N, C-alpha and C positions, 0 to 999 in steps of 0.2 A: 255396747252400741247396738242401737236398734236396726231393724231391718231398713227402715227408711233410710237412716243415716248411711248405713252400707251401700244401699242402692244409690245415694247420692255421690258418696266417695267414689264408686265404681264408673259412674257417669262422669264425674271430673276426670278422672283417671283416663278414660277413653277420648274424652275431648282434648286433654293435653296431649295424650298419644297422637291425635288427628293433626293437632296443632304442630307438634313436633315434626310429623312426617311432612307437612306442608314448608315448614321452615327448611327442611333437609331437600327437599325437592327443589325449593327456590335456591338456595345454596348452590345445589349441583348444577341448576340452569346457568347461572351467573360463572360459575366456575368452566362450564364447558364453552360459553360463549367466549370467556376470556382465551381459552386453549385456541379455540377455532380462529380468532383474530390474531394470536400469535404465530400459530401455523401460516395464515396466510400473509403475515408480514414477513415471515421468515421466506417465503416463495417470491415476494415482491423485491427482496434486497438484489440488487443488480451489481455486478462487478464494476468498479470504476473503469472507465474508458482507457484504453490503453494510450501511453502518452503520445502527442505529436512529434515527429521527427523535424529538425529545422529543415529550411528548404533546400539549402545549400550551404557547404563550409564557406566561413569569410575567409577569403583570400588574402593571405599575407604573403609579402613578397622580400626579396633579397634586403632592398633598402630599408624595410621597415625594420628587419631583424637586425641590420648593422646600426640603425639607429637606436634602436632598444637595447641591444647587448654589446655594440662596440666592436667584438672580434669575432673571428668564427670559433675559437676555443670556448670564449665566454658563451656564445650562443649554444654550442654543443653540451656546456655545463648546463645551461639552463634547461635544455631538452632534457637532459638525464634527469635533473630535479623535478621535472613534471612527468617523469614515468617513460619518456620517450627513448627508445633504445634502437640502436641500427647495428646490423651484421659487419658493417666496416664504416670507414670515416664517411659522413655523409657530405654531399655537397650544399651549397647554400639553397639550390632548388629543393633537395630533398629535405633540407631542415624548413623552408617555409611551406611545403606540402605538409609535413609532419604538423608543424604548429598549427595550421590551418585545421585540420582534422581533429587535433587533440581538444581544440575548443567545442566542436561540434560533438564530440564523444563525452566531453565532461557535461555539456549542456543536456544531452540525452540521458546519461547518467543520473544527473540531479533531478530532471523531470521524473524518471522512472521510481526512484527512491521516495520523491515526495510523494507520488501516488500511491506505491505500495511501500510504506515504511515499516521497518523491521529492526528493533532496538538491538537485536542480537549481531547486526552487521558492524556496530560501534567497532572502531579500531581495524576494521578490515580493508585490506588493499587488493585491489585486481590488477593482474597484468595480461593484456592481450596481445596475440602475436598476429599480424596482418600478412596473409600469404595469398597469393594468387588473384590479387585484384588488380593486375596491370591490364589495361585494354590491348 
């Protein structure tokens, strides 16, 4: 190979090297912009709002319970089936209040689980004890 040819090849090599350097810089710039955008998006992700509580429990009365369940023992069984437990035999009034609140509780829980779903809760049952809420 002649000196002229070697000089041309070296020049081509330098140009290719410079071209590769420009390409690398462009790729780095695009990647850095993408990383910056992803970081900005992750900072903008907001937690979903807390679920809204129902205004007041729907009031259920003794007449409605009698109409729906027929008898005191049948109503107590329905309460038990819904997860309502009492420390002693409840009055109709106590059953009515319990049914009123359990519907509100179920709505709150349903809204919360829909807002913050987690498949690991599948098959889980919760039992709550209400104490000290008498006025």
